N, C-alpha and C positions, 0 to 999 in steps of 0.2 A: 407587696406585690398582689394583685388581685387574679382571681382565676379567669377574667377576661382575655387576658394575655395568653393564658395557656390554651382556651378554645379557640382564640383567634388564629393560633399557630397550626390547627390541626383540622383535618377532614374526616369526621367520625364515620363516613361510609365507606372509608378506605383503610382505617387503621384500627387494629383491635383495642386500642387504648379507651379508657373510660372517659366519658364526657365530664367535663368540670362542675361540680356542684358542692356547694359548702355543706359539711357535715355538722350535726349537732352532738353535743357532748364533747368532752375532753380526755383522752386515755393516756396521753403522754408515750406515743410509741415512737419508735424510729426504724428506718429502713436503710439499707445501703444497697443500691442496685449496680452491678457491673454492666456497662453499656458499651458495646462496640459499635459506634456509629462512624462518622467519617474519621474519627480518632478514638482509641480506646480510653475510656475514663470511668469513673464512679461516681455515681449520683447520691450524695448523702442528704438525708430528708428527716425533719423532725416535726412530729404532729404538733400543731399549736393553733389555736383559735379556728378549728374546723377545716384546716388545710394542711399541707405538708410544705414547711419552709424548706426550700431546696438550695443546695450548693453542688456545683460540678467540680470533683477533685480528680485532676488529670492523672495522678500517680496513685490515688486511694488512700484511704485512712491508715495509720501506723500505730502501732503499740510501742514504738520507740520514741521516748522524749526529745532525742536529737534530731527527729525528722519534723520539719515545719512544712507541712503540705499546704500547696495553694489551693484555694476553695473559692471558685466564682460563684456568687449568689446569681441563681436564676430565677424564672418564674415560679410562683407557688404552683403546687400540683394538688389534685383533689385527694381526699383520704382514700377514695376507692383505688388510688394508684399504689396504694401500699402493698399488694402482693402481686402486681403485674410483673409476668415473666413470660417471654416468646419473642416473637419476631414483628418488628415494625416494617411494613413494606416499602420497597423502592418508591421514590418520588415523594414520600411523605417526611414531614419534619423529625428529625432524629432516627432516620431509617437506620436499622440495624439490629442487633440481637441484644436482649434484656435479660439478665440473670437477678434473682434475689440473693444477693451476695450474703447479707446478714440481715436480721431483724431481732426486735427485742423492746424494752422500754428505756425511757431516758426521764433523769429527774434534775430539774434546774437547781443550780447551788446559788439561789437569790431569787430576786423578781425577774422572771424570764422576759418581761416586755421591757423593763428599764434596761436590763443587760443588752438585749437585742438594739434598741434604740442607740445604746451608748457605744455599740460595736465591740463588747467584751462578755460574749455568752459563755458562762461556765456551767458545765453540766456533768452528770455521771451517766455512763451507758452500762446496760445489763443486758447484752445480747450474747448470741451463740459463739461468735468470734470477737466482737469487741467488748471490752469491759474496763471499768474503772474511769477516771476523772479526765475530761478533755476540756478545751477552750476553743472557741471560734473568735478570733481577734480580726477586726476590720483594719485593713491596712491604710495608714493616714497618707502615705506618700502618694502621689498622683504620676502615672507614667503618662508619655505623650499618647493621646487618644483613649485614656482610661475612662470608663463609665463609673468609677467608684464602686464597683462591685466586687473587688478582690479582698478576701479574707484569708487568714491562715488556719488551718485545723492542726491543733498541737496536743499531743498526749501528755498528761501530768505525770510527775514521777509518784508511783504508788505500788502496791503489790501486783498489780495487773500488768505493769509495764514489761516489755520484751525487747532489750537492746537486739539490733541486728534483725527486726521483724522482716519477713518476706512474704509480701503479700501473695506472689505468684504460687506459693505451696498451697495456696486456700482456694484454688479454682474450682469451686463446686456450689451449687444451689442449696441454701438451708432447706429449701421446701422440696426439691425433687432429686438432690444429689448429683444432678447432671452438671458437667462442665459447659463452659459458654460455646465450644465447638459443638458439643452433642445437642445442645438447644438449637443452634443455627442449623444443623443436619436433620433436625425433626420436623417433618413436613407439616405436621399438625400445629406447630407452635405458633404459625400466623394466623391460626384459626381461634387461639385462646382469647376468651373473654373475661373481663374482670368484672363480671356483673354480680358477683357473690358478696355478702356482707363483708366489710372489711374486718380482718382478723381471722376470717375464716380460711384456713390453709389446706382443709381435708381434701377439697376438690383438686388441688395442686399436687397434694401427696399422692393421692390415688392415681393421678395421671402420671407421676413419677413412677410408682409402683408397676403400673401397665408398662411403661417404657421399659424398665428395667427386666421385667418378665420377657419382653419381646427381644431385647437384646440378647438375653441367654438362649432364647430359641434360634436366632440367627447364628450365634456363635456355634451352637450345635450343628447347625444346617451346614456351616462352614467346613467344620471339622470333618463331617461325612464325605463332603466333596473333596477335600485334600486326600481322605483315605482311599476313595476311589481312584483318584488320579496316580496315586503311589502304586496301586495294584495294576493298572493298565501299563504304566512306564516300565514296571517290572516284567511285564510280557505275560502275566497271569489272568486268565479269564475265568471268573468262578460262575458256573452254572449248576443249580439244583444241587448245590453243596459238594460238588466235585471239582477238584482242581485240576486243570491240564497245562503241562509244560508246552511251550511253544515249539512246533517242528520246523526242521531246516526247509527252506523252500528248495525245489528242484533246481532252480537256476544257481542258487549259491551252492547246493551239492556239487554241481557240475564244475563251478569255479574252482571249488577246493580239491577236486580230484579224488580218486579211491584212497580209503585209508592205508597208511603203511603197516606193512606186517614185519614186526622185528625179527621174526625167526627166519624169513624168507631172505631178508637183507644179510643176515648172518652168514647163510648158506653160499650167498654169491660171493661174499669177502673170502671165505674158505676155499672156493674154486679158482679164483684169481690167484691166490697165494700158492697153491699146487701147481698150475701152470708155469709160473714165474720159476718155481724150483727146478723143474724138469729142462726148462730153457737155459738154465744155468748149467 
């Protein structure tokens, strides 16, 4: 698939995604991007021939060999898409939030072009989350309406396998450590531009560090607000370092009546008893 399809689907004056251009050189990198668009899915991309060969994986890759993940092959993406993370505005193709879920290098276990053409691409991943041998196997059976783009992404049995693998426990960006919800709530995410050189994640990491610092400041501010609210609800107003207890209002004092005197009450009871004895 050529980058013409990628460019045709996008309006680059409205989306922060990079324009599709062929890259020179071959570095054999891979990236997995978690993408919440109309449906949540993971985009699995392998650098090959100056582009990123791409598959949409609805349930995401797994380190459990028992999981056979459906992977729908989509249009090639430019290498400059490698570290794209942010928000694609509404009204654009693929509108939603994108996270760089994992990244690293991949090594074909044979002739990559022959395996890809055959529909049996075997490779090894060396990422932060995904490691070990995998295979992308093209499905031969055609379902009604199928475009012939269905593959299966399967983990091979090796030292890196993890039976019972739960992808939801790894909801964080390897670039900025943010969750998908945190990226979606960051107003600056839709202004992110992937115009730095591919493989340069320093800008994204700096941005993540600034965001984390800001979140700490916001948390501190919220803590101070909660402290002030507790002081007010307890009826204490602190001024110039002096704490004053709340005074009883005149209206409430009148409603409650005069305070009771225990000694006066006792005398009244004694007087009543003496009168009753004389009467007897």
